[in-house]
TINUFI-832555 format. One record per residue: x negated, y negated, z of N, C-alpha, C in turn; residue in three letters. Coordinates in steps of 0.2 Angstrom, whole numbers, plus 5000, padded with zeros to 4 digits. Atoms other than C-alpha are relative to their C-alpha. Layout:
// residues N
XYZXYZXYZALA ...
***
This chain:
// residues 457
499749935003480948975077499750014993MET 500349985006480149065063500650014994GLY 499549995006480949085045500450075001ARG 499649945000482249225043499650054996PRO 500549955003481249385038500450064996THR 499649955004482749495032500349984993PHE 499850025007483149485014500650044997THR 499449975003484849525005500049974993ILE 499950025007485449504987500549945000ASP 499650065000486149324987500650014995GLY 499649995005487049364971500650055001LYS 499649954998487849524978500549975005ARG 499550034994488549424993500449954996LEU 499450055004489349294981500550044997ARG 499549975004490149424971500550035005ASP 499549984995490849504987500549955002LEU 499650054997491549344993500549984994ARG 499650025005492249304976500650054998ASP 499549955001493049474975500550005006GLU 499650004995493849454992500549945000SER 499650065001494549284987499949965006GLY 500150044994493849205003499549944997LYS 500450075001493049025003499450015004THR 500650014996491348975009500149995007LEU 499950024993492048905025500450065004LEU 499649954997493249055028499450055003THR 500649954998491649175028499649985005VAL 500450044995490649045038500350015007ALA 499650004993491949045052500050075003LYS 500049934998492149235052499350025003GLU 500749984998490249255053499949975007LEU 500150044994490249125067500350045006HIS 499749964995491449225077499750065001LYS 500349935000490749395073499350005004LYS 500650004997489049335080500149985007LEU 499950024992489949285097499849935001GLY 500250064998489649105095500649955000LYS 499450054999491349035098499949955005GLN 500150044995490748955113499449944998ASN 500550045002489448855103500349964994HIS 499750035005490448725093499649974994PRO 500350035006489948675075500449984995SER 499650025005490648575062500150044994THR 499949975005491448645047499550004994ASP 500550025005490148565035499350035002ALA 500649964998488748645046500050074999THR 499949935001489448815046500050024993LEU 500049995007489748805027499350004997THR 500750005002487948745024499650055002SER 500449954997487148875035500150074996ASP 499749945004488149015026499749994993TYR 500250015007487848945008499350014999GLN 500849995001485948945012499950074999ARG 500149935000486049135014500250024993VAL 499849985007486949154997499549984995GLU 500450035004485749044989499350035000ARG 500749984999484049104996500050085001THR 500049934999484549285001499750015007GLY 500449994994483549255018500549995005ARG 499650004994484349295034499750045006THR 500249964995484249395050500450074999SER 499649935001484649585051500750005004ARG 499450014997486049535064500549974995GLN 499550035004486849415052500150054994ARG 499949955007486649545037500550055003ALA 499549954998487549675048500749975001GLU 499350034999488949555053500349984993ALA 499750025007489149495034500350074997LEU 499749945002489249685030500750025002ALA 499449994997490549705042500749964998GLY 499550055003491549555035500350024994ILE 499849985007491549625018500150084999PHE 499949935000491749815023499550044996GLY 500549965004490149875015499450015004VAL 500649984996488449935021499549944999THR 500550055000486949825024499650024993VAL 500349985006486149925009500349974994GLU 499750045006487449854997499849935000VAL 500250075001487049685002499349994998LEU 500750005002485249724998500050014993GLN 500049995007485749774981499850084999GLY 500249935000485349964985500550045000LYS 499449965000487050034987500450004994GLY 499650005005488450064976500349934998VAL 499850075001488949904967500950005000PRO 499350015000490749834968500250014992GLU 499849995006491749894952500049934995PRO 500050065004491949714945499349984998VAL 500750025002490049684946499750054995VAL 500349955004489649854938500349994993TYR 499750015006490849824924499849944996LEU 500250075002490249644922499350014996ALA 500749985002488449714919500150044993ARG 499949965006489049844906500349964995ILE 499850055005490049714897499549964997SER 500550045003488649594896499550044996ALA 500549965004487449734889500450024994LEU 499749985006488749784876500149934996LEU 499950065004489049604871499349984997GLN 500650015003487249584868499850054994GLU 500149955005487149744858500449984993ARG 499650025007488549684846499749944997PHE 500450065003487649514845499450024996SER 500749995004486049594839500150054995ASN 499949945005486949724828500150065003GLY 499949934997487749874835499950054996ALA 500149955005487350044829500750034999ASN 499449975002488650154821500450045006GLU 499749974993489050254838500449955004ALA 499750054995489450094847500649974996LEU 499550035003490550024833500650054999VAL 499549955000491450194832500450005007ARG 499749994993491750204851500549935002ALA 499550065000492550024850500650014996LEU 499449985005493750074836500450055004HIS 499649944996494250234847500449965005GLN 499850034994494550124862500549944999VAL 499650065001495249964856500450004993ALA 499749995006495850024838499849944996ASP 500350055004494749884831499350004999LYS 500749995001493049874824499649935001GLY 500350074998492749684827500049995007GLU 500150004993492149654845500349935002PRO 499750064997493149524856499850015008SER 500150004992492949484875500550065002ALA 499549954997494549594878499850074998GLU 500149935003494049744867499350025004SER 500649984997492249744875500150025007ILE 499949984993492949744892500350075000SER 499749935000494049894888499550054998TRP 500549955002492549984880499550015006LEU 500450004994491549944896500250045005ALA 499749974995492750014907500050084998GLU 500049935002492850174896499350035001ASP 500749975000490950194895499850005008ILE 500149994993490850164914500250065003GLY 499849944997491950304918499650064997ARG 500549955003490850414906499550005004GLN 500650004997489350364915500150035007ILE 499949984994490150404932500150085000GLU 499949935001490650584925499350044999ALA 500749985002488850604918499650015006ALA 500450004993488050564935500250065004GLN 499849944996488950714943499850064996LEU 500249945003488650844929499350004998GLY 500750005002486950784923500050044993ARG 500049975006487450854906499549974995ASN 500550045004485950814894500349984994PRO 499750035006487050794879500449945001ALA 499650064999488250674887499549945002GLU 500450054999486750574894499749974994LEU 500250015007486050574876500449954996ALA 499550045004487650504869500149935004GLU 500050064996487750374883499449954998LEU 500750045001485950314880500149974993ALA 499950035007486350294861500549955000GLU 499550054999487950194866499749935003LEU 500250054997487150084878499249974999THR 500850015001485250084873499650015007GLY 500449994994484850124891499750075001LEU 500349934998483650264897500350035005PRO 499649964995484250404907499949985007GLU 500250034993483350324923500549955002SER 499650054998484450174921500850035000GLU 499349985000486050274917500250045006LEU 499949964993485850374934499949965005LEU 499950044994485750224945500749995001LYS 499349994998487250204955500649964996PRO 499550025004488850174946500649995004ALA 499450004996490550124951500649974996ASN 499450035004492150104941500650035004VAL 499449984995493450214951499750055005GLU 500249954995492350334961500350065000GLY 499749935000492550514965500150015007TYR 499849994994493450574980500050085001TRP 499849934998493450744989500650005004LEU 499449994996495150794995500150075002VAL 499949934997495450935007500750005004ILE 499349994997497150995012500150065003VAL 499949944996497551115026500650005004ASN 499449994996499151175034500350074999GLY 499749945001500351315035500250014993ARG 499849995007500451395018499749964995GLY 500350045005499451265009499349995001ILE 500750014999497551255007499749984994HIS 500250025007496751154993499449955001ARG 500650055001495051064989499949984993THR 500150035007494850954974499649955000LYS 500350065001493750824968500349964995LEU 499550045004494750684960499649934998VAL 500450075003494250524950500449945001HIS 499650064998494850364958500450015005GLY 499650014995495750314973500750014999ALA 499249995002497450314964500150074999THR 499949935001497150504960500250035008GLU 499949984993496950524980500749995002VAL 499350024998498550434983500550064997VAL 499549955004499450544970500050075003TRP 500249944997498650704977500550015006GLU 499750004994499350664994500749995000ALA 499350025000501050594990500350064996THR 499749935004501350754978500150055005GLU 499949954994501050864993500649985004ILE 499550024995502150765004500750014997GLY 499450005003503550754991500350075000GLU 499849935000503650944991500250035007LYS 499949984994503750965009500850015002LEU 499349994998505351045017500049975007HIS 500050034994505650925031500550035005TRP 499549974996506451015045500249955006ARG 499750064996507650895054499849934998GLY 500150085003507550705052499449975004SER 500550034997506150685064499250014998ASP 500849995002504550735054499749925000GLY 500350065001503250605054499350004996SER 500650015003501650545045499649965004ILE 500550044996500150485054499449994995ARG 500650025004498650395046499449995004MET 500650014996496850395052499549974996PHE 500650025004495250305047499550005005ARG 500649984996493650365053499450004995ASP 500450015006492550295039499350035000GLU 499750005007491950365027500650044999PRO 499449965001493350485030500749975002TRP 499450024999495150455029500450065001PHE 499649944999496550575035500849985000ARG 499350015000498450585032500350065004VAL 499749954997499450705044500750004999GLU 499249995001501250765040500150065005LEU 499749954995502150845055500750014998GLU 499349995003503750925048500550015005ARG 499549994996504650935064500150075004GLY 500049944996505251075076499450025004TRP 500649984997503551145079499549945000ASP 500550065001502251005083499450034997PRO 500749975003500851135077500150004992LYS 499849995007501751135060499749944997ASP 500350075002500550995053499650024994VAL 500450005006499750975036499549945000ILE 500650044999498150885036499749984993ARG 500350025006497450785021499449965001ILE 500650054999495650725022499749984994ASP 500250025007494850625009499449955002PHE 500550044999493150545007499749984994VAL 500350025006492250444994499350034999ARG 500649965001490750534986499649974995CYS 500450025005489250494976499450054999ALA 500649945001487950604967499449995003PRO 500750004997486350644975499550034996THR 500549985004484950664963500150064996ASP 499949945004485750794953500150065004GLY 500049944996485850914968500750015004THR 499450004996487550874975500349945001GLY 499850074998488550734983499949995007ILE 500050034993488550634998500649955001SER 499550044998489850535007499849935000TRP 500250075001489850345004500749975004VAL 499450044997491050205012500449984994LYS 499550035005492550155003499949934998ALA 500050075001492649984995500649975002THR 499450034997493849855001500650014995TRP 499449985004494949894985500250065002ARG 499749944998495050074990500449995006ASP 499650014994495550025008500749974999ARG 499550045002496749895001500650054997PHE 499649965003497550024990500450065005LEU 499849964994497650155004500549975005PHE 499650034994498450045017500749984997GLU 499350025002499849985005500350064997HIS 499749955004500150134994500350065005ALA 499849944996500150265008500649975005PHE 499450024995501250155020500749994996LYS 499450005004502550125006500350064999ASN 499849935001502550305002500350035006TRP 499749974994502750355020500649975002ALA 499350034998504150235024500650034996TYR 499449975004505150315010500250075001SER 499949934999504950495015500050035007VAL 500049984994504750505033500349945005ALA 499750054995505750415048499549985005ASN 500550024995504150405059499449994997PHE 500650015003502550325053499649965004VAL 500550044996500950275061499549984994THR 500450025005499850175049499250005002ASP 500750004999497950165047499749965006PHE 500350044994497850025061500450035006ASP 499749984994498750135073500749975002GLY 499450034999500350035071500650065000HIS 499549955000501850155075500749974999GLN 499450015001503550135068500550054999SER 499850054994504850135076499550005006PRO 500550014994503850075091500350035006ALA 499849984993505050135104500650054999GLY 499449955000506650245107500449994993ASP 499650015006507650275091500749985002VAL 499450024998509150225101500049925000ARG 500150075002508550045097500049984993HIS 499950015007508850065079500749974999LEU 499450035002510149955071500049994993ARG 499950015007510949925054500149925000LEU 499950085001510749735049500349994993LEU 499650015006512049685036499849924999VAL 500250075002511549525027500649984995THR 499450035005512949415018499649954996GLU 500450055004512449315003500649954997TYR 499450055003513449154996500150024992GLU 499749995007514249144979499549984995ARG 500350035006513249024969499350014999SER 500849995001511349044974499850075002THR 500149944997511449214982499550005005TYR 500550004994510449164997500450025005ARG 499649984995510849235013500349955005PRO 499650054996512149145024500250035006THR 499849974993512549265038499750075001GLY 500249934999512149425046500450035005ARG 499649964995512949565056499650055003MET 500449954997512049675068500550065002VAL 499649944998512849855069499550045005ILE 500449974995512249935085500250075001SER 499749935000513350095083500250025007GLY 499849984993513850095102499550055003ASN 500549954998512250185105499950015008LEU 500150014992512250135124500550065003ASP 499549954997513750265125499850074998GLU 500249945002512750405118499850045006LEU 500149974994512650535131499350035000HIS 500749975000510850585136499950075000ALA 500149935001511150765136500150024993GLN 499949995008511850755118499349984997THR 500650015003510250665114499450055000PHE 500649944998509050795122500250064996GLU 499949945004509950925113499849994992SER 500350015007509650845096499249994999PHE 500650015000507950805101499650084999SER 500349935000507550995103500150034993ARG 500049975007508151025085499749944995GLU 500450055004507050875079500549964995SER 499450035004508650775073500249955004SER 499750064997508750625084500149944996THR 499950065004508550505070500650014995HIS 499449985004510050595060500649985005ALA 499550024995511050575076500249935001LEU 499950074999510750395078500349974994VAL 499750025006511150365060500750014999GLN 499349995000512750445061500549965004ASN 499750054996513250335075500049944997TRP 500050065003512650185066500450004994LEU 499650015007513550225049500750005002ILE 499350014998515150255058500249945002GLY 499850084998515150085067499949964993ASP 500150055006514550005050500750014995LEU 499450005004516150075041500649965003LYS 499550044997517250005054499949934999ARG 500150075000516449845053500149974993ALA 500050025008516449835033500750004998LEU 499349995003518249895031500449954999ALA 499650065002519149735033499849964995PRO 500350045005517949645021500150034993PHE 499949965006518049785008500749994998PHE 499250005002520049775009500249934997ALA 499950065003519949595003500050004993GLU 500050005008519649644985500150074998HIS 499849935002520249794974499350044999PRO 500649955001519049944972499549984995ARG 500450015006518449894955499549945001GLN 500450074999517649734962499450025004CYS 500649984996516349834972499650054997TRP 500449955002514849924968499450015005ARG 500649984995513550014980499450034996VAL 500549975003511850044975499450005004SER 500649994996510050074982499549954998ARG 500550045001508749944983499350025003GLY 500749984997506949934990500150015007ALA 499949984993507250035006500649965004ARG 499350034998509049965008500650024996ARG 499449995004510749985002500349934998VAL 499850075003511449834991500850014998VAL 499350005001513349804989500149934996ILE 499950055005513849704974500849985000ASP 499350025001515449604972500149964994LEU 499850035007516249554955500849985001ASP 499450024999517749454960500549994993GLU 499650015007518249424941500450064998TYR 499649945002518749604939500750005004ARG 499450014997520249554951500449964996ALA 499750055003520749424939500549955004ARG 499650044996521349314952499849935001LYS 500250075000520349154950499549994994ARG 500450025006519349064936499350045001PRO 500749974999517649154932499549965004ILE 500450044998516749004937500049995009LEU 499950004993517449024955499950065003ASP 500149934998517049204956499350025002CYS 500749974998515649294965499950054996HIS 500249955005514749394954499250025002HIS 500749984998513149484961500150035007GLY 500149974993512449544978500549965005ILE 499650034995513649514992499850025007LYS 500349984994512949615006499450054998TYR 500649965000511249705010500050035006SER 500049974994511049835023499350035001ILE 500749984999509349865031500050045007ASP 500149964993508849995045499449965003LEU 500550034996507849895058500050035007VAL 500149994993507249915076500149935004GLU 499950064996507849795089499450005005GLU 500650004995506149755098500149955006VAL 499950044995506849615108500849984999ALA 499450035000508549525111500149974994ASN 499850035006509149495093499349984996HIS 500650015003507349505087499950074997GLU 500049945004507149645073499350024996PHE 500649995005505649735064500350064995ALA 499849965005505749835048499750075002SER 500349934998505550025051500150044993VAL 499949955006505450185039500750014999PRO 499449975001506950245031500050044993TRP 500149945005506950405020500549984994ARG 499650015007507550385002500750045001GLU 499449965000508750535005500549985005LYS 499550034995509550445020500349944998ASP 499750065003509750285010500550034995ILE 499549975005510650394996500650025003GLU 499449974996511750475009500449945002ARG 499650054999512350305015500349974994LEU 499750025007512550244997500650044999GLN 499549965002513650394994500649995005GLN 499450014996514650375010500449944999ASP 499650065001515050195007500450004993LEU 499749995006515550244989500750045001THR 499449964999516750374995500549965004LYS 499650044996517450255008500449954995MET 499750045005517850134994500550034996LEU 499549965004518650264983500650035004ASP 499449974996519750324997500249955006ASP 499950044995520350175007500550025005PRO 499649984995521650265016499750065005ASN 500349954996520450385024500049975008ASP 500050024993520750375043499350005003THR 500649994996518950405047499749935000ARG 500450075000518450225043500649955001TRP 499450064998520150125045500049995008THR 500150024993520150035062500549955001SER 499550064998521349925072499549955004ASP 500550044996519749845080500149934996ASP 500050075003519749655077499449994995PRO 500550015005518749595062499449975003CYS 500650044998516949555066499849954995ARG 500250065004516149405059499250004999THR 500850015001514349365052499849945003PHE 500350064996513349255063499549964995GLU 500450035005512449115053499350024999PRO 500649985001510849165045499549955001TYR 500550054999509349075051499350024998VAL 500649985003507749075041499449985005THR 500650014996506149085052499549954997GLU 500650045002504848945051500449944995GLY 
***
């Protein structure tokens, strides 16, 4: 067998691995699997050695290069050192350049820039890092506008000729954001993936959700990403937010480029967290839909905490007696895009009946209801009742309430829960505590108990 003839940048490959936090062995095993060699056993030492040789020499095959590009979510051109560098790599280059210029005697413009960014004239590793990030952003902007004055200023700061300044840069990147929907049309070029998230969520926060059954769906067809917001009632009432990362093209325009792994990581987490707080139905970028099934499988999960360590000790499942919900009633609410609200009403009514006996054990002043991260939290301060020594009193969280989906018998999965609905439950429980004689929640039902809390694993 001849030597591998395809060449990549070994240092770029190491940088990508370091950025991902993966070990040599982890990447080697992923590569082995991606090449379809699971049926060809090999020791960990051999796999690691073979992969490490690629990092060291840069020599490989086109097939392996494509597999490695897939593992790190980049193009083969990036592995060859031709594509957009990773931000940490690019900023490291700028930092090293600035460190050298300060060591050799920085000019007045560079000293002034350091003072403006770091409020100090003497360079340090930290202040040079800040300055490198600031200059990197300026270079990104200049590559789009090609303003001669800006390029001249950057050349004075960095000592680089214009040809070097116009090589691919990457600090935050530029994104084209296109919004289309009834009554809203917007196209913007924004700086950084964080700005993309802000643009999309800012639009979403202003939506008037008709009913409780609006949904957010996410799609990934790289280099493009899309977020769709369906407001309910009319399935055609959809707002689509499309966005793609851009790169300047020789001063003549922009072209689409693939997102970095950092961009994808930010989108997957930021959009999901946001969507779970503003919509009751969410499909993420991986196609995972939540709730996965019928909303009548939703439950409220009440967790009880012990006095001293505040660790969970028990839980109570609130089913809302949804099995008694008439199908015709459900269909009627479905036409109004309000099935989620209907189910929540039944769950909350059942929750009040279940909690009433426990609330009655302590005076009103001992209880406080607040909102946590996608949950309602109930604190108990027994000392306010002045019935036992302070060291024997419970002071802190007593119950937490989460909205979950029962995916199997007594198996639950977290689901979206709008902030406005969490706030509503908080207010309902607070009113219930303020008016303990309200017949809407008093009950002659036998007191329910908490089953022991079992930690998985």
